[in-house]
KOLLUM-64484 format. One line per 5 residues: for each residue y, z, x of N, C-alpha, C. Coordinates in Angstrom, 3 decimals, always signed. Layout:
! KOLLUM-64484
Y:Z:X:Y:Z:X:Y:Z:X | ...;
END
This chain:
! KOLLUM-64484
-1.179:+0.000:+0.858:+0.000:+0.000:+0.000:+1.232:+0.000:+0.896 | +2.302:-0.533:+0.358:+3.457:-0.656:+1.248:+4.712:-1.020:+0.475 | +5.817:-1.076:+1.211:+7.054:-1.661:+0.711:+7.671:-2.463:+1.850 | +8.106:-3.673:+1.534:+8.806:-4.524:+2.500:+10.079:-5.022:+1.843 | +11.180:-4.893:+2.560:+12.494:-5.297:+2.059:+13.041:-6.408:+2.945;
+13.528:-7.480:+2.329:+14.179:-8.560:+3.051:+15.603:-8.742:+2.561 | +16.560:-8.842:+3.491:+17.976:-8.984:+3.136:+18.568:-10.166:+3.886 | +19.156:-11.104:+3.149:+19.866:-12.222:+3.748:+21.267:-11.769:+4.127 | +21.551:-11.727:+5.411:+22.854:-11.276:+5.900:+23.716:-12.487:+6.278 | +24.933:-12.212:+6.718:+25.851:-13.300:+7.053:+25.422:-14.045:+8.302;
+24.661:-13.369:+9.194:+24.280:-13.998:+10.461:+22.801:-13.824:+10.793 | +22.019:-13.314:+9.852:+20.606:-13.049:+10.123:+19.868:-12.734:+8.829 | +18.541:-12.676:+8.927:+17.716:-12.120:+7.860:+17.107:-10.841:+8.409 | +17.280:-9.738:+7.690:+16.750:-8.443:+8.125:+15.553:-8.067:+7.271 | +14.487:-7.586:+7.916:+13.299:-7.108:+7.217:+13.003:-5.686:+7.653;
+12.524:-4.872:+6.730:+12.102:-3.511:+7.051:+10.889:-3.161:+6.205 | +9.978:-2.353:+6.769:+8.775:-1.976:+6.039:+8.257:-0.638:+6.532 | +7.316:-0.066:+5.787:+6.634:+1.139:+6.233:+5.379:+0.745:+7.003 | +4.541:+1.727:+7.353:+3.347:+1.433:+8.158:+2.076:+2.027:+7.551 | +2.114:+2.368:+6.263:+0.946:+3.001:+5.644:+0.036:+1.957:+5.014;
-1.262:+2.158:+5.195:-2.267:+1.317:+4.552:-3.430:+2.209:+4.144 | -4.204:+1.784:+3.148:-5.332:+2.580:+2.688:-6.481:+1.674:+2.298 | -7.697:+2.198:+2.411:-8.903:+1.482:+2.022:-9.210:+1.838:+0.571 | -9.159:+0.868:-0.371:-9.410:+1.172:-1.781:-10.784:+1.784:-2.013 | -11.759:+1.440:-1.185:-13.128:+1.928:-1.383:-13.270:+3.396:-0.984;
-12.648:+3.776:+0.135:-12.812:+5.145:+0.643:-11.602:+6.031:+0.361 | -10.451:+5.400:+0.109:-9.230:+6.168:-0.097:-8.620:+6.691:+1.189 | -9.213:+6.328:+2.324:-8.708:+6.768:+3.624:-7.451:+5.984:+3.998 | -6.416:+6.692:+4.386:-5.166:+6.028:+4.730:-4.852:+6.107:+6.209 | -4.087:+5.139:+6.682:-3.617:+5.123:+8.061:-2.126:+4.838:+8.063;
-1.437:+5.381:+9.043:+0.015:+5.218:+9.123:+0.448:+4.444:+10.360 | -0.424:+3.594:+10.870:-0.081:+2.840:+12.088:-0.214:+1.335:+11.905 | -0.198:+0.876:+10.667:-0.359:-0.563:+10.413:+0.892:-1.331:+10.824 | +0.690:-2.514:+11.384:+1.807:-3.417:+11.707:+1.793:-4.538:+10.678 | +2.780:-4.502:+9.801:+2.782:-5.389:+8.640:+3.723:-6.586:+8.785;
+4.480:-6.619:+9.875:+5.383:-7.733:+10.145:+4.852:-8.526:+11.325 | +4.795:-9.851:+11.177:+4.208:-10.711:+12.209:+5.114:-11.905:+12.472 | +5.296:-12.239:+13.739:+6.044:-13.445:+14.095:+5.113:-14.643:+14.030 | +5.549:-15.676:+13.354:+4.803:-16.935:+13.243:+5.574:-18.005:+14.003 | +4.913:-18.663:+14.973:+5.578:-19.709:+15.764:+5.071:-21.077:+15.346;
+5.999:-21.955:+15.007:+5.652:-23.305:+14.571:+5.545:-24.250:+15.776 | +5.049:-25.445:+15.516:+4.806:-26.419:+16.587:+6.093:-26.836:+17.286 | +7.212:-26.800:+16.586:+8.484:-27.223:+17.176:+9.281:-26.071:+17.776 | +8.668:-24.891:+17.892:+9.340:-23.751:+18.501:+10.083:-22.863:+17.530 | +10.221:-23.286:+16.282:+10.850:-22.426:+15.287:+9.970:-21.219:+15.016;
+10.620:-20.080:+14.772:+9.873:-18.853:+14.515:+10.264:-18.255:+13.166 | +9.269:-17.696:+12.504:+9.464:-17.022:+11.225:+8.802:-15.660:+11.304 | +9.063:-14.825:+10.302:+8.375:-13.545:+10.188:+7.675:-13.495:+8.835 | +6.411:-13.082:+8.853:+5.658:-12.892:+7.621:+5.271:-11.422:+7.529 | +5.508:-10.830:+6.357:+5.120:-9.452:+6.108:+4.017:-9.410:+5.072;
+3.095:-8.449:+5.211:+1.954:-8.352:+4.306:+1.939:-7.008:+3.595 | +1.635:-7.041:+2.305:+1.537:-5.832:+1.494:+0.298:-5.941:+0.616 | -0.359:-4.817:+0.361:-1.538:-4.835:-0.493:-2.814:-4.725:+0.309 | -3.886:-5.355:-0.167:-5.177:-5.262:+0.503:-5.111:-5.904:+1.879 | -5.232:-5.080:+2.926:-5.004:-5.605:+4.261:-6.196:-6.379:+4.819;
-7.386:-6.262:+4.202:-8.521:-7.063:+4.664:-8.274:-8.540:+4.392 | -7.886:-8.846:+3.161:-7.610:-10.229:+2.805:-6.294:-10.722:+3.412 | -5.259:-9.859:+3.401:-3.959:-10.310:+3.907:-4.016:-10.586:+5.406 | -4.778:-9.756:+6.150:-4.902:-9.975:+7.587:-5.577:-11.310:+7.884 | -6.585:-11.638:+7.089:-7.260:-12.933:+7.273:-6.321:-14.085:+6.933;
-5.525:-13.901:+5.894:-4.560:-14.940:+5.522:-3.556:-15.167:+6.649 | -3.088:-14.091:+7.286:-2.139:-14.215:+8.400:-2.773:-14.978:+9.554 | -4.046:-14.698:+9.852:-4.741:-15.424:+10.921:-4.751:-16.925:+10.644 | -5.048:-17.288:+9.398:-5.100:-18.709:+9.036:-3.717:-19.344:+9.120 | -2.699:-18.609:+8.667:-1.326:-19.122:+8.723:-0.905:-19.372:+10.170;
-1.214:-18.426:+11.058:-0.845:-18.588:+12.473:-1.488:-19.833:+13.073 | -2.745:-20.090:+12.703:-3.428:-21.284:+13.218:-2.803:-22.555:+12.662 | -2.484:-22.558:+11.382:-1.900:-23.742:+10.760:-0.484:-24.003:+11.270 | +0.258:-22.914:+11.563:+1.652:-23.059:+11.995:+1.772:-23.815:+13.311 | +0.708:-23.820:+14.110:+0.721:-24.533:+15.388:+0.857:-26.039:+15.206;
+0.614:-26.505:+13.970:+0.744:-27.932:+13.682:+1.880:-28.221:+12.712 | +2.654:-27.189:+12.394:+3.743:-27.325:+11.422:+5.085:-27.444:+12.128 | +5.881:-28.391:+11.697:+7.262:-28.519:+12.145:+8.172:-28.280:+10.947 | +9.244:-27.492:+11.176:+10.156:-27.185:+10.070:+11.099:-28.354:+9.816 | +10.530:-29.431:+9.290:+11.326:-30.622:+8.970:+11.947:-30.526:+7.590;
+11.481:-29.574:+6.775:+12.115:-29.310:+5.483:+11.936:-27.833:+5.164 | +12.695:-27.323:+4.203:+12.772:-25.883:+3.974:+11.448:-25.272:+3.540 | +10.536:-26.082:+2.975:+9.289:-25.548:+2.448:+8.095:-25.840:+3.364 | +8.329:-26.328:+4.547:+7.216:-26.715:+5.424:+6.277:-25.547:+5.711 | +6.819:-24.404:+6.081:+5.962:-23.259:+6.388:+5.380:-22.667:+5.112;
+6.157:-22.632:+4.050:+5.655:-22.109:+2.773:+4.460:-22.920:+2.290 | +4.506:-24.241:+2.484:+3.370:-25.082:+2.113:+2.132:-24.728:+2.937 | +2.337:-24.402:+4.218:+1.220:-23.998:+5.067:+0.628:-22.673:+4.594 | +1.479:-21.775:+4.106:+1.002:-20.498:+3.568:+0.184:-20.742:+2.299 | +0.673:-21.627:+1.421:-0.090:-21.998:+0.225:-1.474:-22.517:+0.605;
-1.503:-23.391:+1.607:-2.758:-23.982:+2.060:-3.693:-22.924:+2.643 | -3.124:-21.970:+3.399:-3.931:-20.903:+4.005:-4.574:-20.022:+2.942 | -3.805:-19.669:+1.917:-4.338:-18.825:+0.841:-5.400:-19.577:+0.044 | -5.183:-20.873:-0.177:-6.187:-21.683:-0.858:-7.484:-21.720:-0.058 | -7.345:-21.837:+1.260:-8.523:-21.847:+2.135:-9.262:-20.510:+2.072;
-8.510:-19.418:+2.051:-9.114:-18.092:+1.958:-9.867:-17.932:+0.635 | -9.273:-18.408:-0.443:-9.934:-18.312:-1.745:-11.223:-19.130:-1.775 | -11.205:-20.282:-1.132:-12.424:-21.100:-1.056:-13.537:-20.356:-0.313 | -13.177:-19.636:+0.764:-14.161:-18.837:+1.498:-14.798:-17.800:+0.575 | -13.942:-17.124:-0.203:-14.433:-16.071:-1.092:-15.326:-16.659:-2.182;
-14.935:-17.814:-2.714:-15.722:-18.448:-3.783:-17.144:-18.746:-3.317 | -17.290:-19.195:-2.074:-18.605:-19.535:-1.545:-19.492:-18.300:-1.401 | -18.860:-17.142:-1.177:-19.624:-15.912:-0.977:-19.845:-15.136:-2.271 | -18.909:-15.279:-3.212:-18.958:-14.489:-4.446:-19.610:-15.299:-5.555 | -20.758:-14.846:-6.022:-21.473:-15.552:-7.080:-21.177:-14.894:-8.425;
-20.251:-15.453:-9.126:-19.868:-14.910:-10.426:-19.136:-15.957:-11.225 | -18.789:-15.615:-12.464:-18.057:-16.553:-13.316:-16.627:-16.690:-12.830 | -15.934:-17.704:-13.343:-14.530:-17.915:-12.971:-13.684:-16.712:-13.369 | -13.999:-16.131:-14.521:-13.245:-14.970:-14.983:-13.494:-13.764:-14.076 | -14.739:-13.571:-13.681:-15.077:-12.470:-12.773:-14.432:-12.669:-11.404;
-14.405:-13.912:-10.957:-13.786:-14.210:-9.660:-12.298:-13.904:-9.682 | -11.624:-14.252:-10.781:-10.196:-13.978:-10.884:-9.925:-12.478:-10.892 | -10.787:-11.716:-11.575:-10.643:-10.254:-11.554:-10.847:-9.715:-10.147 | -11.764:-10.336:-9.416:-12.024:-9.944:-8.032:-10.795:-10.204:-7.167 | -10.165:-11.363:-7.361:-8.940:-11.684:-6.624:-7.851:-10.654:-6.911;
-7.738:-10.262:-8.176:-6.709:-9.298:-8.565:-7.013:-7.909:-8.008 | -8.305:-7.558:-7.929:-8.695:-6.261:-7.400:-8.331:-6.141:-5.924 | -8.434:-7.247:-5.193:-8.115:-7.254:-3.771:-6.807:-8.011:-3.513 | -5.899:-7.886:-4.458:-4.641:-8.632:-4.388:-3.776:-8.155:-3.222 | -2.974:-9.062:-2.716:-1.977:-8.735:-1.694:-0.777:-9.643:-1.903;
+0.306:-9.307:-1.248:+1.528:-10.111:-1.328:+2.038:-10.393:+0.075 | +2.682:-11.527:+0.232:+3.297:-11.909:+1.501:+4.778:-12.180:+1.277 | +5.573:-11.895:+2.298:+6.976:-12.304:+2.309:+7.186:-13.134:+3.563 | +7.798:-14.296:+3.415:+7.997:-15.235:+4.525:+9.498:-15.458:+4.695 | +10.001:-15.264:+5.906:+11.439:-15.406:+6.149:+11.692:-16.234:+7.401;
+12.613:-17.177:+7.283:+13.013:-17.998:+8.436:+14.306:-18.733:+8.090 | +14.865:-19.403:+9.075:+16.040:-20.249:+8.850:+15.611:-21.712:+8.818 | +16.299:-22.478:+7.979:+16.156:-23.931:+8.003:+17.537:-24.540:+7.830 | +17.929:-25.360:+8.778:+19.242:-26.016:+8.702:+20.358:-24.977:+8.535 | +20.273:-23.882:+9.329:+21.265:-22.790:+9.324:+21.292:-22.008:+8.009;
+20.319:-22.217:+7.149:+20.265:-21.530:+5.859:+19.111:-20.525:+5.845 | +19.373:-19.271:+5.457:+18.292:-18.276:+5.393:+17.359:-18.560:+4.219 | +16.059:-18.531:+4.492:+15.059:-18.789:+3.457:+14.091:-17.611:+3.368 | +13.851:-17.145:+2.143:+12.841:-16.113:+1.904:+11.918:-16.581:+0.789 | +10.608:-16.531:+1.049:+9.584:-16.864:+0.061:+8.671:-15.656:-0.113;
+8.045:-15.558:-1.284:+7.007:-14.549:-1.492:+5.788:-15.223:-2.114 | +4.643:-14.561:-1.967:+3.402:-15.071:-2.539:+2.527:-13.911:-2.974 | +1.963:-14.002:-4.186:+0.940:-13.077:-4.665:-0.404:-13.788:-4.568 | -1.376:-13.138:-3.942:-2.678:-13.755:-3.706:-3.339:-14.218:-5.003 | -3.280:-13.404:-6.051:-3.939:-13.754:-7.303:-3.344:-15.017:-7.924;
-2.060:-15.266:-7.663:-1.400:-16.480:-8.178:-1.597:-17.628:-7.194 | -1.338:-17.374:-5.910:-1.635:-18.352:-4.871:-0.570:-19.381:-4.588 | +0.651:-19.159:-5.078:+1.730:-20.135:-4.867:+2.977:-19.411:-4.366 | +3.598:-19.942:-3.307:+4.812:-19.330:-2.780:+5.992:-19.589:-3.706 | +6.861:-18.579:-3.794:+8.069:-18.668:-4.617:+9.297:-18.538:-3.722;
+10.233:-19.461:-3.870:+11.474:-19.412:-3.097:+12.476:-18.517:-3.807 | +13.176:-17.656:-3.044:+14.143:-16.724:-3.619:+15.553:-17.080:-3.156 | +16.446:-17.183:-4.124:+17.838:-17.511:-3.807:+18.729:-16.278:-3.713 | +18.255:-15.139:-4.229:+19.074:-13.930:-4.196:+19.167:-13.371:-2.778 | +20.096:-12.444:-2.587:+20.370:-11.896:-1.253:+19.285:-10.943:-0.764;
+18.600:-10.262:-1.663:+17.580:-9.293:-1.246:+16.300:-9.495:-2.035 | +15.170:-9.269:-1.361:+13.845:-9.457:-1.958:+12.960:-8.310:-1.497 | +12.121:-7.784:-2.397:+11.220:-6.687:-2.057:+9.822:-6.974:-2.574 | +8.799:-6.545:-1.831:+7.418:-6.656:-2.279:+6.698:-5.343:-2.005 | +5.497:-5.193:-2.571:+4.698:-4.000:-2.364:+4.819:-3.029:-3.515;
+4.055:-1.934:-3.435:+4.055:-0.956:-4.521:+5.427:-0.308:-4.699 | +6.222:-0.277:-3.635:+7.564:+0.296:-3.729:+8.641:-0.740:-3.989 | +8.228:-1.967:-4.318:+9.186:-3.054:-4.480:+10.171:-2.855:-5.616 | +9.694:-2.344:-6.760:+10.591:-2.146:-7.903:+11.652:-1.099:-7.591 | +11.239:-0.016:-6.937:+12.210:+1.019:-6.561:+13.188:+0.479:-5.528;
+12.693:-0.340:-4.604:+13.578:-0.952:-3.604:+14.612:-1.844:-4.280 | +14.175:-2.638:-5.255:+15.108:-3.506:-5.984:+16.163:-2.674:-6.709 | +15.740:-1.552:-7.295:+16.675:-0.670:-8.002:+17.725:-0.116:-7.044 | +17.288:+0.344:-5.877:+18.222:+0.899:-4.899:+19.161:-0.169:-4.348 | +18.613:-1.358:-4.084:+19.431:-2.442:-3.542:+20.445:-2.943:-4.560;
+20.112:-2.833:-5.856:+21.034:-3.288:-6.905:+22.320:-2.466:-6.913 | +22.273:-1.274:-6.325:+23.450:-0.403:-6.270:+24.285:-0.625:-5.010 | +23.829:-1.542:-4.163:+24.521:-1.822:-2.904:+24.915:-3.292:-2.864 | +26.142:-3.585:-2.530:+26.576:-4.970:-2.372:+26.334:-5.398:-0.928 | +25.364:-6.306:-0.727:+24.997:-6.729:+0.634:+25.596:-8.092:+0.994;
+26.479:-8.613:+0.161:+26.995:-9.969:+0.351:+27.654:-10.179:+1.709 | +28.356:-9.164:+2.216:+29.088:-9.330:+3.486:+28.416:-8.581:+4.639 | +27.142:-8.217:+4.496:+26.440:-7.489:+5.553:+26.062:-8.424:+6.701 | +26.296:-7.984:+7.931:+25.749:-8.708:+9.070:+24.353:-8.147:+9.381 | +23.716:-8.663:+10.424:+22.347:-8.268:+10.716:+22.184:-6.781:+10.974;
+23.141:-6.172:+11.686:+23.060:-4.743:+11.977:+23.107:-3.915:+10.699 | +24.032:-4.287:+9.796:+24.106:-3.599:+8.509:+22.814:-3.808:+7.718 | +22.273:-5.025:+7.779:+21.064:-5.342:+7.032:+19.871:-4.523:+7.502 | +19.691:-4.431:+8.837:+18.581:-3.650:+9.379:+18.731:-2.180:+8.988 | +19.933:-1.644:+9.170:+20.170:-0.246:+8.821:+19.909:+0.032:+7.349;
+20.366:-0.884:+6.486:+20.161:-0.715:+5.046:+18.686:-0.822:+4.691 | +17.989:-1.789:+5.301:+16.569:-1.940:+5.035:+15.792:-0.689:+5.410 | +16.079:-0.136:+6.577:+15.414:+1.097:+7.015:+15.749:+2.249:+6.075 | +17.012:+2.323:+5.652:+17.424:+3.370:+4.712:+16.640:+3.273:+3.405 | +16.502:+2.055:+2.869:+15.779:+1.857:+1.608:+14.324:+2.293:+1.756;
+13.685:+1.893:+2.850:+12.280:+2.264:+3.071:+12.146:+3.779:+3.201 | +13.067:+4.418:+3.937:+13.015:+5.870:+4.085:+13.187:+6.577:+2.752 | +14.064:+6.065:+1.904:+14.255:+6.648:+0.574:+12.976:+6.555:-0.242 | +12.328:+5.389:-0.215:+11.118:+5.182:-1.006:+9.991:+6.081:-0.517 | +9.905:+6.286:+0.791:+8.853:+7.139:+1.345:+8.960:+8.581:+0.839;
+10.144:+9.006:+0.432:+10.306:+10.364:-0.084:+9.845:+10.478:-1.533 | +9.710:+9.353:-2.242:+9.342:+9.370:-3.657:+7.941:+8.824:-3.930 | +7.452:+7.942:-3.092:+6.171:+7.273:-3.330:+5.215:+7.604:-2.182 | +4.181:+8.411:-2.470:+3.257:+8.838:-1.412:+2.401:+7.686:-0.904 | +2.408:+6.553:-1.610:+1.647:+5.396:-1.138:+2.344:+4.707:+0.027;
+3.594:+5.070:+0.263:+4.370:+4.492:+1.373:+4.619:+5.576:+2.419 | +4.440:+5.233:+3.681:+4.629:+6.239:+4.720:+4.472:+5.656:+6.109 | +4.356:+6.528:+7.108:+4.248:+6.073:+8.486:+5.597:+5.657:+9.050 | +5.564:+5.115:+10.249:+6.797:+4.687:+10.911:+7.426:+3.519:+10.172 | +8.737:+3.546:+10.065:+9.464:+2.414:+9.484:+9.718:+1.386:+10.580;
+9.370:+0.144:+10.295:+9.532:-0.931:+11.276:+10.480:-1.990:+10.712 | +10.962:-2.842:+11.604:+11.926:-3.854:+11.169:+11.780:-5.134:+11.977 | +12.416:-6.171:+11.494:+12.441:-7.462:+12.196:+13.747:-8.162:+11.874 | +14.157:-9.060:+12.758:+15.406:-9.796:+12.582:+15.137:-11.268:+12.857 | +15.569:-12.117:+11.929:+15.443:-13.569:+12.091:+16.851:-14.126:+12.242;
+17.062:-14.947:+13.288:+18.399:-15.426:+13.634:+18.440:-16.951:+13.718 | +19.551:-17.560:+13.280:+19.730:-18.996:+13.510:+20.236:-19.213:+14.926 | +19.672:-20.187:+15.630:+20.074:-20.405:+17.023:+20.032:-21.899:+17.333 | +21.211:-22.489:+17.451:+21.319:-23.921:+17.759:+20.482:-24.782:+16.817 | +20.571:-24.465:+15.535:+19.864:-25.254:+14.538:+18.406:-24.889:+14.335;
+17.899:-23.912:+15.083:+16.504:-23.497:+14.947:+16.434:-22.060:+14.440 | +15.220:-21.602:+14.190:+14.996:-20.263:+13.667:+14.293:-19.420:+14.727 | +14.881:-18.270:+15.074:+14.310:-17.367:+16.058:+14.047:-16.015:+15.409 | +13.061:-15.287:+15.930:+12.702:-14.011:+15.316:+12.297:-12.988:+16.364 | +12.638:-11.733:+16.110:+12.249:-10.632:+16.986:+11.800:-9.461:+16.129;
+10.782:-8.740:+16.602:+10.371:-7.505:+15.964:+11.164:-6.362:+16.560 | +11.169:-5.236:+15.857:+12.048:-4.135:+16.242:+11.666:-3.492:+17.567 | +12.672:-2.913:+18.222:+12.414:-2.035:+19.355:+12.146:-0.650:+18.777 | +11.063:-0.051:+19.159:+10.633:+1.213:+18.558:+11.692:+2.296:+18.674 | +12.324:+2.397:+19.861:+13.295:+3.468:+20.047:+14.512:+3.272:+19.148;
+14.888:+2.006:+18.902:+16.044:+1.740:+18.032:+15.725:+2.146:+16.604 | +14.526:+1.792:+16.141:+14.127:+2.153:+14.782:+14.034:+3.661:+14.616 | +13.490:+4.340:+15.640:+13.351:+5.792:+15.558:+14.717:+6.467:+15.517 | +15.661:+5.978:+16.320:+17.014:+6.547:+16.315:+17.684:+6.321:+14.962 | +17.528:+5.121:+14.421:+18.118:+4.805:+13.120:+17.509:+5.669:+12.029;
+16.174:+5.819:+12.060:+15.486:+6.642:+11.068:+15.947:+8.093:+11.141 | +16.109:+8.612:+12.366:+16.576:+9.995:+12.542:+17.965:+10.176:+11.954 | +18.850:+9.223:+12.212:+20.205:+9.297:+11.666:+20.178:+9.243:+10.145 | +19.337:+8.359:+9.589:+19.267:+8.199:+8.135:+18.749:+9.469:+7.470 | +17.774:+10.126:+8.086:+17.264:+11.377:+7.530:+18.368:+12.440:+7.493;
+19.186:+12.501:+8.551:+20.309:+13.439:+8.557:+21.321:+13.063:+7.475 | +21.525:+11.738:+7.296:+22.436:+11.279:+6.252:+21.912:+11.664:+4.873 | +20.587:+11.519:+4.662:+19.997:+11.892:+3.388:+20.179:+13.373:+3.091 | +19.973:+14.208:+4.113:+20.149:+15.650:+3.944:+21.599:+15.973:+3.604 | +22.532:+15.328:+4.320:+23.956:+15.572:+4.063:+24.350:+15.082:+2.669;
+23.827:+13.912:+2.290:+24.132:+13.359:+0.966:+23.607:+14.279:-0.135 | +22.391:+14.822:+0.067:+21.805:+15.722:-0.926:+22.638:+16.994:-1.066 | +23.090:+17.541:+0.072:+23.901:+18.755:+0.047:+25.237:+18.495:-0.655 | +25.856:+17.342:-0.370:+27.126:+16.990:-1.005:+26.945:+16.776:-2.498 | +25.804:+16.181:-2.881:+25.519:+15.956:-4.299:+25.414:+17.292:-5.045;
+24.699:+18.250:-4.462:+24.556:+19.564:-5.089:+25.918:+20.243:-5.223 | +26.740:+20.123:-4.178:+28.068:+20.732:-4.196:+28.941:+20.094:-5.275 | +28.938:+18.750:-5.350:+29.751:+18.051:-6.342:+29.286:+18.372:-7.758 | +27.956:+18.396:-7.983:+27.440:+18.679:-9.318:+27.780:+20.096:-9.746 | +27.704:+21.043:-8.803:+28.050:+22.430:-9.123:+29.525:+22.524:-9.535;
+30.384:+21.802:-8.803:+31.817:+21.813:-9.116:+32.073:+21.190:-10.490 | +31.409:+20.063:-10.773:+31.606:+19.383:-12.054:+31.123:+20.242:-13.215 | +29.934:+20.850:-13.041:+29.377:+21.679:-14.116:+30.271:+22.886:-14.393 | +30.766:+23.520:-13.336:+31.669:+24.654:-13.520:+32.946:+24.226:-14.231 | +33.447:+23.040:-13.889:+34.666:+22.527:-14.524:+34.428:+22.260:-15.994;
+33.280:+21.634:-16.315:+32.956:+21.348:-17.712:+32.734:+22.634:-18.494 | +32.075:+23.610:-17.860:+31.831:+24.883:-18.535:+33.142:+25.597:-18.844 | +34.095:+25.525:-17.894:+35.401:+26.161:-18.112:+36.130:+25.496:-19.273 | +36.061:+24.165:-19.360:+36.702:+23.443:-20.465:+36.072:+23.829:-21.795 | +34.739:+23.926:-21.787:+34.043:+24.273:-23.023:+34.413:+25.680:-23.474;
+34.472:+26.612:-22.529:+34.850:+27.983:-22.862:+36.267:+28.042:-23.417 | +37.160:+27.241:-22.832:+38.550:+27.211:-23.285:+38.641:+26.682:-24.709 | +37.858:+25.626:-25.019:+37.871:+25.064:-26.372:+37.315:+26.064:-27.383 | +36.249:+26.756:-26.993:+35.643:+27.735:-27.892:+36.598:+28.882:-28.175 | +37.328:+29.348:-27.170:+38.296:+30.421:-27.350:+39.439:+29.976:-28.233;
+39.842:+28.705:-28.076:+40.933:+28.177:-28.900:+40.516:+28.139:-30.372 | +39.282:+27.640:-30.605:+38.782:+27.546:-31.985:+38.628:+28.933:-32.603 | +38.187:+29.892:-31.801:+38.008:+31.260:-32.315:+39.361:+31.863:-32.688 | +40.369:+31.580:-31.852:+41.715:+32.099:-32.138:+42.276:+31.475:-33.398 | +42.051:+30.168:-33.590:+42.538:+29.463:-34.791:+41.848:+29.994:-36.036;
+40.525:+30.249:-35.908:+39.780:+30.769:-37.061:+40.256:+32.172:-37.436 | +40.585:+32.985:-36.424:+41.026:+34.347:-36.669:+42.402:+34.369:-37.310 | +43.277:+33.461:-36.898:+44.633:+33.415:-37.448:+44.665:+32.895:-38.865 | +43.670:+32.047:-39.223:+43.660:+31.502:-40.575:+42.960:+32.468:-41.538;
END
């Protein structure tokens, strides 16, 4: 289980995710999963793909995508997304050959071991983000500034809806992405482990990508945790002040009404 956040910034695409994964069969969880992967195309362009959900199937899908990308050139915005579609189709064909059941049973099997991918890269100086659900098997292009996948995706979308990211540069995007993931980890026990990030940059008409430096992410996470504590303390202080103010107004109104009733 996981949450991955992608933000289109003014000069980069920022991605952030947690590191928790679990085995549905045993319920055993690990907090050291690496869910962001650099994909290098035949023409030197680089993208980042993030995986959420069943990591057995998603890991195999990433392997197939990496192999296919060696023959892919980003000659159009959907070139890599088409390769991802093809990789997932190939994975499903593998499963069909091994799984002897009806079409309906097979589809339920796909849904039981469902996973999602997020694909981010630049094409023609334009940031592109696609997502894919394994059970559906088709990549979707997103035009909005922020995209989230995983079990914490809905909460991430809710938090991002309260933030205007239109003028964020890459540094702001990475910091915000890490902040969103840290917030979700406090509410959803399915998300946890180290928060990781990636940055995709346009460079002379091509797409370049780097994964996070661990020390930078750890420093950012430490600062964000202190910010969360300070924000929580300020919230309690403000709410206490507001409640006391409202209570004083209510008491004043009640005293006024009592005085009016007594005089009449």
